C-alpha positions in Angstrom: -9.3 -9.0 -26.6 -9.7 -12.6 -25.6 -7.0 -13.8 -27.9 -4.6 -11.1 -26.7 -5.4 -12.0 -23.0 -4.8 -15.7 -23.6 -1.5 -15.0 -25.3 -0.3 -12.6 -22.7 -1.4 -14.6 -19.6 -0.2 -18.0 -20.9 3.2 -16.4 -21.6 3.4 -15.0 -18.1 2.3 -18.3 -16.6 5.1 -20.1 -18.4 7.7 -17.5 -17.5 6.6 -17.6 -13.9 7.9 -21.2 -13.5 11.3 -19.9 -14.6 11.2 -17.0 -12.2 10.2 -19.3 -9.3 13.5 -21.3 -9.8 15.8 -18.3 -10.5 18.5 -17.8 -7.9 18.9 -14.7 -5.8 21.8 -13.4 -7.8 19.9 -13.5 -11.0 16.9 -11.7 -9.5 19.1 -9.1 -8.0 20.8 -8.5 -11.3 17.4 -7.7 -12.7 16.9 -5.2 -9.9 20.3 -3.7 -10.5 19.6 -3.2 -14.2 16.1 -1.8 -13.4 17.6 0.7 -10.9 20.1 1.9 -13.4 17.7 2.0 -16.3 15.2 4.1 -14.4 17.8 6.7 -13.5 19.2 6.7 -17.0 15.8 7.4 -18.5 14.4 10.0 -16.1 13.8 12.6 -18.9 11.9 10.1 -21.1 9.8 8.9 -18.1 8.9 12.5 -17.3 8.1 13.2 -21.0 5.6 10.3 -21.2 4.2 11.3 -17.8 3.6 14.8 -19.1 1.3 13.4 -21.8 -0.8 11.6 -19.2 -0.9 14.7 -17.0 -2.0 16.9 -19.9 -4.8 14.4 -20.8 -5.9 14.2 -17.1 -6.0 18.0 -16.8 -8.1 18.3 -19.9 -10.6 16.0 -18.3 -10.8 18.2 -15.2 -9.4 15.7 -12.7 -8.8 17.3 -9.3 -5.4 18.2 -7.9 -5.3 15.1 -5.5 -5.7 12.9 -8.6 -3.0 14.8 -10.5 -0.7 14.5 -7.6 -1.0 10.7 -7.5 -0.4 10.6 -11.3 2.6 12.9 -11.3 6.2 11.7 -11.6 8.9 14.3 -11.1 12.6 14.0 -10.7 12.4 13.3 -6.9 9.7 10.7 -7.2 11.5 8.9 -10.0 14.6 8.8 -7.8 12.5 7.5 -4.9 11.1 4.8 -7.2 14.6 3.8 -8.2 15.8 3.8 -4.6 13.0 1.5 -3.6 14.2 -1.0 -6.2 17.8 -0.6 -5.0 16.8 -1.2 -1.4 15.1 -4.4 -2.4 18.5 -5.8 -3.6 19.7 -5.7 0.0 16.7 -7.6 1.3 16.9 -11.3 1.9 15.3 -13.5 -0.7 12.3 -15.2 1.0 12.0 -18.0 -1.6 13.3 -21.4 -0.4 13.6 -20.3 3.3 13.0 -23.3 5.6 11.7 -22.9 9.1 10.0 -24.7 12.0 11.9 -28.0 11.3 11.1 -30.5 14.1 12.0 -34.1 14.6 8.8 -36.3 15.1 8.7 -39.5 17.1 8.7 -41.5 13.8 12.1 -40.1 12.9 11.0 -37.8 10.1 11.8 -34.1 10.1 8.9 -31.8 9.3 9.2 -28.2 8.5 8.0 -25.4 6.1 9.5 -23.9 3.0 8.6 -20.4 1.6 7.5 -20.5 -2.0 6.1 -18.0 -4.6 2.4 -17.5 -5.1 2.6 -17.9 -8.9 1.2 -15.3 -11.2 0.0 -12.1 -9.5 -2.4 -9.7 -11.3 -2.2 -6.1 -10.1 -5.0 -3.7 -11.1 -4.4 -0.1 -10.1 -5.3 3.5 -10.9 -3.4 6.7 -11.6 -0.1 5.9 -9.6 2.4 4.9 -12.3 5.1 4.2 -9.7 3.1 1.0 -8.9 4.2 -0.4 -12.2 7.9 -0.5 -11.0 7.1 -1.3 -7.4 4.8 -4.2 -8.2 7.1 -5.7 -10.9 10.2 -5.5 -8.8 8.5 -7.1 -5.8 6.9 -9.9 -7.8 10.2 -10.9 -9.5 12.3 -10.7 -6.3 9.7 -13.0 -4.6 9.8 -15.4 -7.5 6.4 -14.5 -9.1 5.2 -13.6 -12.5 3.1 -10.4 -12.8 0.4 -9.0 -15.0 -0.1 -5.3 -14.6 -3.1 -3.3 -15.6 -2.7 0.4 -14.8 -5.4 3.1 -15.1 -6.0 4.6 -18.6 -5.0 8.0 -17.1 -1.4 6.7 -16.8 -1.3 4.7 -20.0 1.7 6.4 -21.7 3.8 6.4 -18.5 3.0 2.7 -17.8 3.8 1.6 -21.3 7.2 3.2 -21.2 7.9 1.8 -17.8 6.9 -1.6 -19.1 9.5 -1.3 -21.8 12.2 -0.6 -19.2 11.1 -3.7 -17.3 11.5 -5.9 -20.3 15.0 -4.3 -20.9 16.0 -5.2 -17.4 14.6 -8.7 -17.5 16.5 -9.4 -20.7 19.7 -8.0 -19.3 19.4 -10.4 -16.3 18.7 -13.3 -18.7 15.2 -13.8 -17.4 12.2 -14.2 -19.6 10.7 -10.8 -20.5 7.2 -12.4 -20.4 7.6 -12.7 -16.6 6.1 -9.2 -16.3 3.2 -8.4 -18.7 2.0 -4.8 -18.9 -1.4 -4.7 -20.6 -1.2 -2.5 -23.7 -4.9 -1.6 -24.0 -7.3 0.5 -22.0 -10.2 -1.9 -22.8 -12.1 -2.5 -19.6 -12.7 -6.1 -20.5 -9.1 -6.9 -19.5 -10.1 -6.5 -15.8 -12.8 -9.1 -16.2 -10.3 -11.5 -17.8 -7.8 -10.9 -15.0 -10.2 -11.5 -12.2 -11.9 -14.5 -13.9 -9.0 -16.6 -15.1 -7.9 -19.0 -12.3 -6.1 -21.0 -14.9 -3.6 -18.2 -15.3 -3.9 -16.0 -12.2 -3.1 -17.2 -8.6 -4.0 -13.9 -6.8 -5.3 -10.5 -7.8 -4.3 -7.3 -6.0 -6.5 -4.2 -6.7 -5.0 -0.7 -5.9 -7.4 2.1 -6.4 -10.7 3.7 -5.4 -13.3 2.0 -3.3 -15.6 1.3 -6.3 -12.8 -0.5 -8.2 -11.9 -2.7 -5.2 -15.5 -3.5 -4.4 -16.1 -4.5 -8.0 -13.1 -6.8 -8.1 -13.8 -8.3 -4.7 -17.5 -9.0 -5.6 -16.7 -10.5 -9.0 -13.3 -12.2 -8.8 -13.1 -16.0 -9.1 -9.4 -15.9 -7.9 -8.2 -14.9 -4.4 -8.0 -11.1 -3.7 -5.6 -9.2 -1.5 -7.2 -5.8 -0.9 -7.9 -2.7 1.0 -10.9 -0.4 0.6 -10.4 2.9 2.4 -7.7 4.6 4.3 -9.8 6.3 7.0 -6.8 6.8 9.4 -7.2 8.2 12.9 -4.9 9.9 15.4 -6.0 10.0 19.0 -4.5 12.6 21.3 -4.7 11.2 24.9 -4.7 13.4 28.0 -1.3 11.9 28.8 0.2 13.0 25.5 3.3 15.1 25.2 1.9 18.3 23.7 4.9 19.1 21.5 5.0 15.5 20.1 1.2 15.5 19.6 1.2 18.8 17.6 4.1 17.7 15.4 2.6 14.2 14.7 -0.9 15.5 14.0 0.6 18.1 11.6 2.8 15.7 9.7 0.1 12.9 9.5 -2.3 15.3 7.8 -0.2 17.8 5.8 3.0 16.0 4.7 1.0 14.8 1.7 -2.8 14.7 1.4 -3.3 12.1 -1.3 -1.8 8.9 0.2 -4.1 6.3 1.9 -2.1 6.6 5.2 -2.8 10.3 5.6 -4.7 11.3 8.7 -8.4 11.9 8.1 -10.0 12.0 11.6 -8.4 13.6 14.6 -9.7 12.5 18.1 -8.8 14.6 21.1 -9.3 13.8 24.8 -11.7 16.4 26.3 -9.3 17.5 29.1 -6.5 18.4 26.7 -8.7 19.8 23.9 -8.7 23.5 25.1 -4.9 23.6 24.9 -4.2 21.3 22.0 -6.9 22.3 19.5 -6.0 26.0 19.2 -2.3 24.9 18.5 -3.1 22.4 15.8 -6.0 24.4 14.5 -3.7 27.4 13.8 -1.3 25.1 11.9 -4.1 23.6 9.8 -5.6 27.0 9.1 -2.2 28.4 8.0 -1.8 25.4 5.6 -5.3 25.7 4.1 -6.8 22.6 5.7 -10.6 22.7 6.1 -11.6 21.6 9.5 -15.0 19.8 10.0 -15.6 19.8 13.8 -17.9 18.2 16.3 -20.2 20.3 18.4 -17.6 20.5 21.2 -14.7 21.3 19.0 -16.3 24.0 16.9 -16.6 26.7 19.7 -13.1 26.0 20.9 -11.7 26.7 17.5 -13.9 29.7 16.8 -12.9 31.2 20.2 -9.3 31.0 19.1 -10.2 32.8 15.8 -9.9 29.7 13.7 -12.5 29.0 11.0 -14.2 25.6 11.0 -17.5 24.1 9.9 -19.8 21.6 11.6 -19.0 18.0 10.9 -21.8 15.7 9.6 -22.2 12.0 10.3 -20.7 11.2 6.9 -17.5 13.0 7.9 -16.6 10.3 10.5 -16.4 7.7 7.7 -14.8 9.9 5.0 -11.5 9.3 3.2 -10.8 12.8 1.9 -7.4 12.4 0.3 -7.4 16.2 0.4 -6.7 19.2 2.7 -9.8 18.4 4.8 -9.9 16.9 8.3 -12.6 15.8 10.7 -12.0 16.6 14.4 -13.9 15.2 17.4 -13.5 15.6 21.2 -13.9 12.3 23.1 -14.3 11.6 26.8 -11.5 9.1 27.0 -9.4 6.4 25.3 -12.3 4.0 25.5 -14.6 6.3 23.4 -11.7 6.8 21.0 -11.1 3.1 20.4 -14.9 2.5 20.0 -15.1 5.4 17.4 -12.1 4.0 15.5 -13.4 0.5 15.3 -16.8 1.6 14.3 -16.0 4.3 11.7 -12.5 3.3 10.6 -11.4 1.2 7.7 -8.9 -0.9 9.7 -5.9 0.7 7.9 -3.7 2.7 10.2 -4.5 4.3 13.6 -2.4 6.2 16.1 -2.3 7.1 19.8 -0.3 9.9 21.2 0.4 9.2 24.9 3.1 8.9 27.5 1.1 6.4 29.5 2.5 2.9 28.7 -0.5 0.9 29.9 -2.8 3.0 27.7 -0.5 2.6 24.8 -0.5 -1.2 25.2 -4.3 -1.3 25.5 -4.7 0.8 22.4 -2.4 -1.7 20.4 -4.7 -4.6 21.4 -8.1 -2.8 21.2 -7.8 -1.2 17.8 -8.6 -3.7 15.1 -6.4 -2.2 12.3 -3.7 -3.5 10.0 -1.2 -1.1 11.6 -1.5 0.5 15.0 1.1 3.1 16.1 2.2 4.9 19.3 3.6 8.4 19.1 4.3 8.4 15.4 2.8 9.7 12.2 0.4 7.4 10.3 2.4 8.4 7.2 5.0 5.8 8.3 2.7 2.9 7.3 4.6 2.2 4.2 6.6 -0.7 2.9 9.7 1.4 2.3 9.5 3.0 5.8 9.1 -0.5 7.3 12.2 -1.8 5.6 10.3 -4.0 3.2 11.5 -2.1 0.1 8.8 -1.1 -2.2 5.3 -2.3 -1.3 2.6 -3.7 -3.6 -0.1 -2.3 -1.3 -1.4 -2.1 2.2 -3.8 -5.0 2.9 -6.7 -4.6 5.4 -7.5 -8.3 5.0 -7.1 -10.6 7.9 -6.1 -13.8 6.0 -2.7 -14.4 4.4 -1.2 -11.0 4.8 -2.1 -7.7 6.6 -0.6 -4.3 6.4 2.2 -3.3 3.9 2.6 -6.2 1.4 6.3 -6.8 0.7 8.3 -9.8 -0.4 7.2 -12.2 2.3 3.6 -11.2 1.7 3.9 -12.4 -1.9 4.9 -15.9 -0.9 3.2 -18.7 1.0 4.6 -21.8 2.7 4.4 -25.5 2.0 5.2 -28.4 4.3 8.5 -30.3 3.7 9.5 -33.6 5.1 13.0 -35.1 5.4 13.1 -38.8 5.9 15.6 -41.8 6.0 13.4 -44.6 4.9 10.8 -44.4 7.6 7.3 -45.9 7.1 4.2 -45.1 9.0 3.2 -47.8 11.6 
């Protein structure tokens, strides 16, 4: 394993120096070839994915896990379209900004540059293989990808398509390395090799992210949980509030930006909760309610169970939701900052000053007004595909797109000046 790792990582490190100097046209040609290759090989991708789904089903993984693993025709098209949209995005590499003339006569500014080699460790979602590779190459970085063993066949096939597209664009195929073993020691090499790796990005369950964060000797861009809240203010538009709370929870259950805890102002609760409760009940969502919410739902003929303390800090990724009635917006923001994971939180209100206060008071990577938390996504934000949603506060926060995979260095333009 050590020999294999050194060979793979050194090859990507060398190739990354070429990618860093590639022009926008060459990188976009890679994306064009990748887009076409994905669409031309849909049937083969699905066939490999079916192998992984069958293996996962035989190991009794739950439906939420299988949903994250599954690639169907529509999802493959979405994956390809994410690549295509990235072609239209401006190349951040080489962008110069903040150029100022100093009293000495020199001009000082900043230039955006790639991070280097990015290691991505992820579980179950094979679309990450394409998203991550495309983002890394477009932003001038090399990438080493280690997907979960559950998606091994899909990831290996997608890796072959990446090499095909790199070769077609006359870029070194070693620029993206897809690890071809399920041996867990690879993770240790990835997070403990600063000579090869410049930053590691884990995408997976809380235990994986915590392990990497605790043991890595290279910088980590991470998020742990997606405990997302939606607060329904007493100044909310009822129709909007019902639609958003429905979409945020039920559009898809598995993503990290799905609603997990619904907070409702006490004065609007008697009207709002029976409306949204009926929708959740019809869609099979289990409601775990506080002591004030429970009787309101039951009086409307809606089944619910009592919430426990653990429910307020739970990421279900399933048709389950925690519901709590709060006195006001202040209690809502305090609850979010205490129990949340600093991912995505939403307020429904028509009161502008409250909305502005909520934006400032809630300490999360993404804070929204009158919109579903499901919009916290690189594609929806116009970033193209995303490599993840960071809840860190340093370097990058929120959906990590092209700019998030670069840093800046100072540049100086002179004309023979010397310091006095």
